[in-house]
N, CA, C and O atoms as CSV, one atom per row, in Angstrom:
chain,resi,resn,atom,element,x,y,z
A,1,UNK,N,N,-1.454,16.417,10.857
A,1,UNK,CA,C,-0.938,15.756,9.627
A,1,UNK,C,C,0.464,15.387,9.796
A,1,UNK,O,O,1.283,16.145,10.314
A,2,UNK,N,N,0.753,14.163,9.337
A,2,UNK,CA,C,2.031,13.685,9.527
A,2,UNK,C,C,2.625,13.172,8.106
A,2,UNK,O,O,1.867,13.009,7.149
A,3,UNK,N,N,3.887,12.949,8.026
A,3,UNK,CA,C,4.494,12.352,6.947
A,3,UNK,C,C,4.713,10.948,7.260
A,3,UNK,O,O,5.455,10.627,8.188
A,4,UNK,N,N,4.054,10.017,6.473
A,4,UNK,CA,C,4.370,8.595,6.739
A,4,UNK,C,C,5.303,7.968,5.743
A,4,UNK,O,O,5.013,7.857,4.552
A,5,UNK,N,N,6.473,7.546,6.293
A,5,UNK,CA,C,7.559,6.966,5.449
A,5,UNK,C,C,7.538,5.448,5.780
A,5,UNK,O,O,7.493,5.027,6.936
A,6,UNK,N,N,7.573,4.686,4.712
A,6,UNK,CA,C,7.494,3.270,4.881
A,6,UNK,C,C,8.647,2.656,5.426
A,6,UNK,O,O,9.721,3.196,5.160
A,7,UNK,N,N,8.649,1.591,6.167
A,7,UNK,CA,C,9.795,0.770,6.510
A,7,UNK,C,C,9.792,-0.385,5.461
A,7,UNK,O,O,8.743,-0.913,5.093
A,8,UNK,N,N,10.967,-0.733,5.022
A,8,UNK,CA,C,11.175,-1.760,3.997
A,8,UNK,C,C,12.107,-2.747,4.498
A,8,UNK,O,O,13.268,-2.392,4.702
A,9,UNK,N,N,11.744,-3.966,4.729
A,9,UNK,CA,C,12.605,-5.171,5.177
A,9,UNK,C,C,12.751,-6.160,3.986
A,9,UNK,O,O,11.871,-6.974,3.707
A,10,UNK,N,N,13.943,-6.033,3.288
A,10,UNK,CA,C,14.282,-6.794,2.262
A,10,UNK,C,C,14.881,-8.110,2.792
A,10,UNK,O,O,15.675,-8.119,3.733
A,11,UNK,N,N,14.445,-9.287,2.115
A,11,UNK,CA,C,14.968,-10.642,2.503
A,11,UNK,C,C,15.309,-11.236,1.167
A,11,UNK,O,O,15.010,-10.663,0.119
A,12,UNK,N,N,15.904,-12.329,1.205
A,12,UNK,CA,C,16.312,-13.082,-0.074
A,12,UNK,C,C,15.043,-13.519,-0.945
A,12,UNK,O,O,15.009,-13.446,-2.173
A,13,UNK,N,N,14.097,-13.943,-0.206
A,13,UNK,CA,C,12.781,-14.438,-0.958
A,13,UNK,C,C,11.614,-13.464,-1.037
A,13,UNK,O,O,10.697,-13.620,-1.843
A,14,UNK,N,N,11.680,-12.444,-0.169
A,14,UNK,CA,C,10.513,-11.584,-0.068
A,14,UNK,C,C,10.932,-10.167,0.451
A,14,UNK,O,O,12.080,-9.910,0.813
A,15,UNK,N,N,9.938,-9.306,0.455
A,15,UNK,CA,C,10.155,-7.865,0.950
A,15,UNK,C,C,8.852,-7.512,1.666
A,15,UNK,O,O,7.768,-7.800,1.159
A,16,UNK,N,N,8.954,-6.893,2.835
A,16,UNK,CA,C,7.772,-6.565,3.508
A,16,UNK,C,C,7.996,-5.037,3.675
A,16,UNK,O,O,9.068,-4.566,4.056
A,17,UNK,N,N,6.863,-4.274,3.349
A,17,UNK,CA,C,6.727,-2.858,3.306
A,17,UNK,C,C,5.720,-2.522,4.205
A,17,UNK,O,O,4.634,-3.082,4.060
A,18,UNK,N,N,5.877,-1.656,5.175
A,18,UNK,CA,C,4.808,-1.107,6.269
A,18,UNK,C,C,4.676,0.352,6.287
A,18,UNK,O,O,5.635,1.100,6.476
A,19,UNK,N,N,3.504,0.736,6.092
A,19,UNK,CA,C,3.151,2.248,6.424
A,19,UNK,C,C,2.191,2.100,7.527
A,19,UNK,O,O,1.059,1.628,7.428
A,20,UNK,N,N,2.805,2.590,8.679
A,20,UNK,CA,C,2.132,2.471,10.041
A,20,UNK,C,C,1.354,3.777,10.339
A,20,UNK,O,O,1.816,4.888,10.079
A,21,UNK,N,N,0.138,3.567,10.902
A,21,UNK,CA,C,-0.635,4.704,11.409
A,21,UNK,C,C,-1.065,5.738,10.323
A,21,UNK,O,O,-1.044,6.930,10.630
A,22,UNK,N,N,-1.430,5.381,9.153
A,22,UNK,CA,C,-1.852,6.447,8.167
A,22,UNK,C,C,-3.238,7.032,8.733
A,22,UNK,O,O,-4.037,6.343,9.367
A,23,UNK,N,N,-3.410,8.310,8.441
A,23,UNK,CA,C,-4.510,9.096,8.856
A,23,UNK,C,C,-4.871,9.941,7.644
A,23,UNK,O,O,-3.975,10.252,6.858
A,24,UNK,N,N,-6.131,10.334,7.440
A,24,UNK,CA,C,-6.577,11.152,6.397
A,24,UNK,C,C,-5.900,12.579,6.599
A,24,UNK,O,O,-5.927,13.161,7.683
A,25,UNK,N,N,-5.334,13.054,5.535
A,25,UNK,CA,C,-4.615,14.360,5.578
A,25,UNK,C,C,-3.056,14.121,5.655
A,25,UNK,O,O,-2.278,15.058,5.475
A,26,UNK,N,N,-2.638,12.888,5.917
A,26,UNK,CA,C,-1.133,12.617,6.036
A,26,UNK,C,C,-0.430,12.734,4.728
A,26,UNK,O,O,-1.133,12.594,3.727
A,27,UNK,N,N,0.748,12.950,4.583
A,27,UNK,CA,C,1.574,12.851,3.313
A,27,UNK,C,C,2.138,11.430,3.517
A,27,UNK,O,O,2.708,11.098,4.557
A,28,UNK,N,N,1.947,10.617,2.469
A,28,UNK,CA,C,2.351,9.176,2.443
A,28,UNK,C,C,3.370,9.079,1.350
A,28,UNK,O,O,3.115,9.338,0.174
A,29,UNK,N,N,4.600,8.673,1.823
A,29,UNK,CA,C,5.674,8.521,0.881
A,29,UNK,C,C,5.727,7.181,0.225
A,29,UNK,O,O,5.439,6.181,0.882
A,30,UNK,N,N,6.084,7.097,-1.056
A,30,UNK,CA,C,6.071,5.867,-1.805
A,30,UNK,C,C,7.333,4.897,-1.297
A,30,UNK,O,O,8.370,5.300,-0.770
A,31,UNK,N,N,7.004,3.627,-1.567
A,31,UNK,CA,C,7.997,2.665,-1.189
A,31,UNK,C,C,8.589,2.182,-2.650
A,31,UNK,O,O,7.878,1.992,-3.637
A,32,UNK,N,N,9.862,2.037,-2.615
A,32,UNK,CA,C,10.724,1.589,-3.854
A,32,UNK,C,C,11.429,0.412,-3.320
A,32,UNK,O,O,12.448,0.592,-2.653
A,33,UNK,N,N,10.991,-0.763,-3.547
A,33,UNK,CA,C,11.739,-2.047,-3.168
A,33,UNK,C,C,12.895,-2.264,-4.107
A,33,UNK,O,O,13.125,-1.459,-5.010
A,34,UNK,N,N,13.605,-3.308,-3.912
A,34,UNK,CA,C,14.723,-3.597,-4.822
A,34,UNK,C,C,14.252,-3.671,-6.181
A,34,UNK,O,O,13.055,-3.669,-6.469
A,35,UNK,N,N,15.283,-3.743,-7.100
A,35,UNK,CA,C,15.081,-3.734,-8.490
A,35,UNK,C,C,14.482,-5.089,-9.007
A,35,UNK,O,O,14.102,-5.156,-10.176
A,36,UNK,N,N,14.389,-6.163,-8.174
A,36,UNK,CA,C,13.764,-7.443,-8.479
A,36,UNK,C,C,12.272,-7.318,-8.749
A,36,UNK,O,O,11.574,-6.518,-8.126
A,37,UNK,N,N,11.780,-8.161,-9.733
A,37,UNK,CA,C,10.384,-8.021,-10.076
A,37,UNK,C,C,9.782,-9.111,-9.075
A,37,UNK,O,O,10.308,-10.193,-8.815
A,38,UNK,N,N,8.488,-8.582,-8.525
A,38,UNK,CA,C,7.846,-9.553,-7.547
A,38,UNK,C,C,6.984,-10.443,-8.382
A,38,UNK,O,O,6.368,-10.049,-9.372
A,39,UNK,N,N,6.978,-11.672,-7.924
A,39,UNK,CA,C,6.215,-12.740,-8.627
A,39,UNK,C,C,4.755,-12.811,-8.054
A,39,UNK,O,O,3.864,-13.327,-8.728
A,40,UNK,N,N,4.520,-12.303,-6.833
A,40,UNK,CA,C,3.259,-12.136,-6.101
A,40,UNK,C,C,3.360,-11.145,-5.109
A,40,UNK,O,O,4.427,-10.946,-4.528
A,41,UNK,N,N,2.263,-10.460,-4.851
A,41,UNK,CA,C,2.201,-9.418,-3.738
A,41,UNK,C,C,0.847,-9.553,-3.070
A,41,UNK,O,O,-0.183,-9.823,-3.687
A,42,UNK,N,N,0.922,-9.350,-1.797
A,42,UNK,CA,C,-0.384,-9.292,-0.875
A,42,UNK,C,C,-0.357,-8.084,0.003
A,42,UNK,O,O,0.656,-7.742,0.613
A,43,UNK,N,N,-1.571,-7.404,0.056
A,43,UNK,CA,C,-1.694,-6.126,0.852
A,43,UNK,C,C,-2.555,-6.551,2.099
A,43,UNK,O,O,-3.597,-7.184,1.928
A,44,UNK,N,N,-2.127,-6.209,3.320
A,44,UNK,CA,C,-3.022,-6.464,4.451
A,44,UNK,C,C,-3.212,-4.972,5.044
A,44,UNK,O,O,-2.255,-4.237,5.285
A,45,UNK,N,N,-4.488,-4.635,5.237
A,45,UNK,CA,C,-4.843,-3.402,5.886
A,45,UNK,C,C,-5.616,-3.651,7.080
A,45,UNK,O,O,-6.495,-4.511,7.142
A,46,UNK,N,N,-5.246,-2.816,8.117
A,46,UNK,CA,C,-5.817,-3.028,9.369
A,46,UNK,C,C,-5.672,-1.821,10.338
A,46,UNK,O,O,-4.649,-1.138,10.300
A,47,UNK,N,N,-6.693,-1.547,11.214
A,47,UNK,CA,C,-6.599,-0.425,12.195
A,47,UNK,C,C,-7.949,0.150,12.408
A,47,UNK,O,O,-8.972,-0.490,12.166
A,48,UNK,N,N,-7.945,1.400,12.878
A,48,UNK,CA,C,-9.108,2.227,13.106
A,48,UNK,C,C,-9.575,3.040,11.866
A,48,UNK,O,O,-8.850,3.958,11.483
A,49,UNK,N,N,-10.629,2.795,11.272
A,49,UNK,CA,C,-10.998,3.306,10.016
A,49,UNK,C,C,-11.679,4.569,10.006
A,49,UNK,O,O,-11.425,5.393,9.127
A,50,UNK,N,N,-12.633,4.823,11.027
A,50,UNK,CA,C,-13.231,6.044,11.134
A,50,UNK,C,C,-13.800,6.576,9.836
A,50,UNK,O,O,-13.716,7.778,9.581
A,51,UNK,N,N,-14.393,5.696,8.986
A,51,UNK,CA,C,-14.941,5.967,7.722
A,51,UNK,C,C,-14.000,6.261,6.605
A,51,UNK,O,O,-14.395,6.746,5.545
A,52,UNK,N,N,-12.773,5.971,6.843
A,52,UNK,CA,C,-11.763,6.159,5.870
A,52,UNK,C,C,-11.852,5.117,4.646
A,52,UNK,O,O,-12.486,4.070,4.775
A,53,UNK,N,N,-11.211,5.439,3.497
A,53,UNK,CA,C,-11.098,4.614,2.338
A,53,UNK,C,C,-9.571,4.664,2.036
A,53,UNK,O,O,-8.972,5.730,1.895
A,54,UNK,N,N,-8.971,3.419,1.944
A,54,UNK,CA,C,-7.626,3.199,1.667
A,54,UNK,C,C,-7.466,2.589,0.210
A,54,UNK,O,O,-8.052,1.542,-0.065
A,55,UNK,N,N,-6.689,3.229,-0.707
A,55,UNK,CA,C,-6.386,2.748,-2.029
A,55,UNK,C,C,-4.870,2.351,-2.054
A,55,UNK,O,O,-4.056,2.824,-1.261
A,56,UNK,N,N,-4.600,1.558,-2.908
A,56,UNK,CA,C,-3.151,1.232,-3.217
A,56,UNK,C,C,-2.827,1.640,-4.685
A,56,UNK,O,O,-3.441,1.135,-5.625
A,57,UNK,N,N,-1.818,2.595,-4.863
A,57,UNK,CA,C,-1.445,3.033,-6.116
A,57,UNK,C,C,-0.133,2.512,-6.444
A,57,UNK,O,O,0.645,2.239,-5.531
A,58,UNK,N,N,0.200,2.343,-7.698
A,58,UNK,CA,C,1.412,1.926,-8.200
A,58,UNK,C,C,2.036,2.728,-9.383
A,58,UNK,O,O,1.254,3.375,-10.080
A,59,UNK,N,N,3.224,2.747,-9.646
A,59,UNK,CA,C,3.893,3.552,-10.679
A,59,UNK,C,C,5.239,2.671,-11.213
A,59,UNK,O,O,5.913,1.907,-10.522
A,60,UNK,N,N,5.400,2.942,-12.395
A,60,UNK,CA,C,6.729,2.435,-13.030
A,60,UNK,C,C,7.830,3.407,-13.060
A,60,UNK,O,O,9.014,3.081,-13.139
A,61,UNK,N,N,7.330,4.800,-12.985
A,61,UNK,CA,C,8.410,5.956,-13.080
A,61,UNK,C,C,8.379,6.582,-11.848
A,61,UNK,O,O,9.248,7.451,-11.781
A,62,UNK,N,N,7.673,6.467,-10.791
A,62,UNK,CA,C,7.690,7.196,-9.615
A,62,UNK,C,C,7.014,8.628,-9.718
A,62,UNK,O,O,7.092,9.441,-8.797
A,63,UNK,N,N,6.376,8.865,-10.854
A,63,UNK,CA,C,5.716,10.098,-11.056
A,63,UNK,C,C,4.266,10.022,-11.302
A,63,UNK,O,O,3.467,10.758,-10.723
A,64,UNK,N,N,3.882,8.997,-12.293
A,64,UNK,CA,C,2.508,8.817,-12.550
A,64,UNK,C,C,1.967,7.580,-12.001
A,64,UNK,O,O,2.278,6.475,-12.445
A,65,UNK,N,N,1.095,7.781,-10.961
A,65,UNK,CA,C,0.555,6.717,-10.200
A,65,UNK,C,C,-0.946,6.461,-10.541
A,65,UNK,O,O,-1.723,7.396,-10.733
A,66,UNK,N,N,-1.344,5.058,-10.610
A,66,UNK,CA,C,-2.645,4.586,-10.835
A,66,UNK,C,C,-2.984,3.619,-9.796
A,66,UNK,O,O,-2.144,2.969,-9.173
A,67,UNK,N,N,-4.326,3.544,-9.622
A,67,UNK,CA,C,-4.889,2.629,-8.567
A,67,UNK,C,C,-4.498,1.152,-9.049
A,67,UNK,O,O,-4.644,0.801,-10.219
A,68,UNK,N,N,-4.019,0.366,-8.102
A,68,UNK,CA,C,-3.594,-0.995,-8.467
A,68,UNK,C,C,-4.850,-1.930,-8.336
A,68,UNK,O,O,-5.696,-1.801,-7.452
A,69,UNK,N,N,-4.871,-2.816,-9.250
A,69,UNK,CA,C,-5.916,-4.003,-9.305
A,69,UNK,C,C,-5.652,-5.090,-8.315
A,69,UNK,O,O,-4.519,-5.365,-7.919
A,70,UNK,N,N,-6.734,-5.693,-7.932
A,70,UNK,CA,C,-6.519,-6.852,-7.075
A,70,UNK,C,C,-6.412,-7.979,-8.019
A,70,UNK,O,O,-6.454,-7.757,-9.229
A,71,UNK,N,N,-6.276,-9.188,-7.547
A,71,UNK,CA,C,-6.139,-10.374,-8.397
A,71,UNK,C,C,-7.206,-10.624,-9.444
A,71,UNK,O,O,-6.927,-11.289,-10.441
A,72,UNK,N,N,-8.427,-10.115,-9.256
A,72,UNK,CA,C,-9.596,-10.217,-10.181
A,72,UNK,C,C,-9.652,-9.044,-11.134
A,72,UNK,O,O,-10.503,-9.011,-12.022
A,73,UNK,N,N,-8.720,-8.034,-10.960
A,73,UNK,CA,C,-8.688,-6.909,-11.758
A,73,UNK,C,C,-9.538,-5.780,-11.373
A,73,UNK,O,O,-9.689,-4.819,-12.128
A,74,UNK,N,N,-10.106,-5.863,-10.211
A,74,UNK,CA,C,-10.803,-4.717,-9.489
A,74,UNK,C,C,-9.899,-3.754,-8.827
A,74,UNK,O,O,-8.910,-4.155,-8.213
A,75,UNK,N,N,-10.208,-2.448,-8.930
A,75,UNK,CA,C,-9.254,-1.465,-8.305
A,75,UNK,C,C,-9.381,-1.754,-6.733
A,75,UNK,O,O,-10.452,-1.982,-6.170
A,76,UNK,N,N,-8.137,-1.710,-6.114
A,76,UNK,CA,C,-8.101,-1.982,-4.647
A,76,UNK,C,C,-8.520,-0.563,-3.871
A,76,UNK,O,O,-7.839,0.462,-3.901
A,77,UNK,N,N,-9.551,-0.696,-3.303
A,77,UNK,CA,C,-10.162,0.490,-2.528
A,77,UNK,C,C,-10.904,-0.293,-1.369
A,77,UNK,O,O,-11.811,-1.089,-1.612
A,78,UNK,N,N,-10.452,-0.007,-0.080
A,78,UNK,CA,C,-11.099,-0.736,1.018
A,78,UNK,C,C,-11.513,0.356,2.008
A,78,UNK,O,O,-11.011,1.479,2.057
A,79,UNK,N,N,-12.564,-0.146,2.847
A,79,UNK,CA,C,-13.050,0.769,3.933
A,79,UNK,C,C,-13.107,-0.010,5.305
A,79,UNK,O,O,-13.707,0.430,6.286
A,80,UNK,N,N,-12.425,-1.209,5.279
A,80,UNK,CA,C,-12.344,-2.004,6.493
A,80,UNK,C,C,-11.241,-2.878,6.347
A,80,UNK,O,O,-10.682,-3.056,5.265
A,81,UNK,N,N,-10.876,-3.489,7.518
A,81,UNK,CA,C,-9.613,-4.456,7.470
A,81,UNK,C,C,-9.696,-5.481,6.283
A,81,UNK,O,O,-10.754,-5.973,5.891
A,82,UNK,N,N,-8.658,-5.702,5.843
A,82,UNK,CA,C,-8.763,-6.528,4.489
A,82,UNK,C,C,-7.301,-7.110,4.232
A,82,UNK,O,O,-6.281,-6.531,4.604
A,83,UNK,N,N,-7.322,-8.355,3.535
A,83,UNK,CA,C,-6.163,-8.972,2.942
A,83,UNK,C,C,-6.508,-9.163,1.527
A,83,UNK,O,O,-7.549,-9.765,1.262
A,84,UNK,N,N,-5.728,-8.703,0.556
A,84,UNK,CA,C,-6.081,-8.733,-0.847
A,84,UNK,C,C,-4.755,-8.962,-1.553
A,84,UNK,O,O,-3.673,-8.487,-1.207
A,85,UNK,N,N,-4.997,-9.779,-2.622
A,85,UNK,CA,C,-3.894,-10.039,-3.583
A,85,UNK,C,C,-3.867,-8.883,-4.491
A,85,UNK,O,O,-4.891,-8.311,-4.862
A,86,UNK,N,N,-2.532,-8.509,-4.884
A,86,UNK,CA,C,-2.297,-7.352,-5.782
A,86,UNK,C,C,-2.088,-7.954,-7.206
A,86,UNK,O,O,-1.280,-8.862,-7.403
A,87,UNK,N,N,-2.772,-7.465,-8.081
A,87,UNK,CA,C,-2.788,-8.105,-9.464
A,87,UNK,C,C,-1.933,-7.458,-10.511
A,87,UNK,O,O,-2.188,-7.679,-11.695
A,88,UNK,N,N,-0.834,-6.595,-10.135
A,88,UNK,CA,C,0.104,-6.094,-11.089
A,88,UNK,C,C,1.459,-5.831,-10.339
A,88,UNK,O,O,1.474,-5.548,-9.141
A,89,UNK,N,N,2.478,-5.926,-11.023
A,89,UNK,CA,C,3.760,-5.619,-10.512
A,89,UNK,C,C,4.247,-4.302,-11.045
A,89,UNK,O,O,4.121,-4.022,-12.237
A,90,UNK,N,N,4.824,-3.456,-10.140
A,90,UNK,CA,C,5.272,-2.020,-10.452
A,90,UNK,C,C,6.611,-1.928,-9.801
A,90,UNK,O,O,7.101,-2.934,-9.287
A,91,UNK,N,N,7.260,-0.730,-9.791
A,91,UNK,CA,C,8.434,-0.325,-9.107
A,91,UNK,C,C,8.228,0.493,-7.990
A,91,UNK,O,O,9.105,0.539,-7.127
A,92,UNK,N,N,7.117,1.197,-7.871
A,92,UNK,CA,C,6.801,2.163,-6.855
A,92,UNK,C,C,5.414,1.860,-6.187
A,92,UNK,O,O,4.428,1.713,-6.909
A,93,UNK,N,N,5.328,1.775,-4.991
A,93,UNK,CA,C,3.884,1.458,-4.387
A,93,UNK,C,C,3.570,2.639,-3.375
A,93,UNK,O,O,4.462,3.145,-2.694
A,94,UNK,N,N,2.306,3.027,-3.323
A,94,UNK,CA,C,2.044,4.079,-2.439
A,94,UNK,C,C,0.462,4.077,-1.982
A,94,UNK,O,O,-0.428,4.344,-2.790
A,95,UNK,N,N,0.234,3.788,-0.772
A,95,UNK,CA,C,-1.306,3.830,-0.394
A,95,UNK,C,C,-1.803,5.262,-0.259
A,95,UNK,O,O,-1.000,6.189,-0.151
A,96,UNK,N,N,-3.075,5.445,-0.265
A,96,UNK,CA,C,-3.628,6.640,0.006
A,96,UNK,C,C,-4.741,6.511,0.990
A,96,UNK,O,O,-5.338,5.435,1.012
A,97,UNK,N,N,-5.079,7.403,1.756
A,97,UNK,CA,C,-6.185,7.342,2.715
A,97,UNK,C,C,-6.973,8.638,2.624
A,97,UNK,O,O,-6.389,9.714,2.494
A,98,UNK,N,N,-8.305,8.542,2.693
A,98,UNK,CA,C,-9.109,9.692,2.569
A,98,UNK,C,C,-10.457,9.465,3.227
A,98,UNK,O,O,-10.964,8.358,3.404
A,99,UNK,N,N,-11.000,10.674,3.583
A,99,UNK,CA,C,-12.547,10.715,4.041
A,99,UNK,C,C,-12.639,10.193,5.429
A,99,UNK,O,O,-13.771,9.924,5.830
A,100,UNK,N,N,-11.692,10.019,6.178
A,100,UNK,CA,C,-11.850,9.496,7.654
A,100,UNK,C,C,-11.765,10.611,8.594
A,100,UNK,O,O,-11.320,11.734,8.361
A,101,UNK,N,N,-12.300,10.111,9.801
A,101,UNK,CA,C,-12.093,10.997,11.007
A,101,UNK,C,C,-11.633,10.064,12.086
A,101,UNK,O,O,-12.123,8.944,12.231
A,102,UNK,N,N,-10.684,10.550,12.837
A,102,UNK,CA,C,-10.000,9.776,13.879
A,102,UNK,C,C,-9.565,8.427,13.342
A,102,UNK,O,O,-9.765,7.414,14.012
A,103,UNK,N,N,-8.984,8.379,12.165
A,103,UNK,CA,C,-8.520,7.131,11.541
A,103,UNK,C,C,-7.000,6.908,11.717
A,103,UNK,O,O,-6.195,7.838,11.763
A,104,UNK,N,N,-6.702,5.727,11.803
A,104,UNK,CA,C,-5.289,5.301,11.982
A,104,UNK,C,C,-5.239,3.867,11.337
A,104,UNK,O,O,-5.644,2.890,11.968
A,105,UNK,N,N,-4.763,3.772,10.145
A,105,UNK,CA,C,-4.760,2.520,9.351
A,105,UNK,C,C,-3.340,2.117,9.040
A,105,UNK,O,O,-2.565,2.947,8.563
A,106,UNK,N,N,-2.980,0.924,9.281
A,106,UNK,CA,C,-1.664,0.452,8.779
A,106,UNK,C,C,-1.829,-0.391,7.533
A,106,UNK,O,O,-2.814,-1.114,7.385
A,107,UNK,N,N,-0.803,-0.290,6.586
A,107,UNK,CA,C,-0.817,-1.097,5.410
A,107,UNK,C,C,0.483,-1.854,5.466
A,107,UNK,O,O,1.557,-1.322,5.747
A,108,UNK,N,N,0.329,-3.074,5.194
A,108,UNK,CA,C,1.521,-3.988,5.023
A,108,UNK,C,C,1.437,-4.687,3.674
A,108,UNK,O,O,0.452,-5.347,3.342
A,109,UNK,N,N,2.514,-4.511,2.909
A,109,UNK,CA,C,2.582,-5.045,1.530
A,109,UNK,C,C,3.654,-6.063,1.553
A,109,UNK,O,O,4.779,-5.697,1.894
A,110,UNK,N,N,3.437,-7.329,1.223
A,110,UNK,CA,C,4.426,-8.325,1.141
A,110,UNK,C,C,4.588,-8.752,-0.316
A,110,UNK,O,O,3.638,-9.197,-0.960
A,111,UNK,N,N,5.858,-8.600,-0.837
A,111,UNK,CA,C,6.265,-8.910,-2.229
A,111,UNK,C,C,7.113,-10.201,-2.109
A,111,UNK,O,O,8.073,-10.257,-1.341
A,112,UNK,N,N,6.728,-11.243,-2.898
A,112,UNK,CA,C,7.446,-12.479,-3.058
A,112,UNK,C,C,8.217,-12.435,-4.385
A,112,UNK,O,O,7.673,-12.179,-5.459
A,113,UNK,N,N,9.482,-12.695,-4.240
A,113,UNK,CA,C,10.352,-12.815,-5.384
A,113,UNK,C,C,10.500,-14.183,-6.025
A,113,UNK,O,O,11.232,-14.331,-7.003
């Protein structure tokens, strides 16, 4: 079990947040991008799944997290490589991974300002 800390690459027009090599049982730290509100966000998930499920959670206070919806309002919960539009803007983002064996999944979240 590892602690996964995201890298945050802030640019003038967008921000790229990456959680690399997440595995079931890891502690995954939240990402807190700049104070600007994102106009649009896209999540890209890829890697070795080993039966794992990845969800994206969000929070406005950094304490109370809920599963984020996609662009159609459905909870983001994936079991294979995917690119999905994120349907809500929050100040804290955190993926979770569960139920996998020999899994290693990367989550890349791009926020456009």
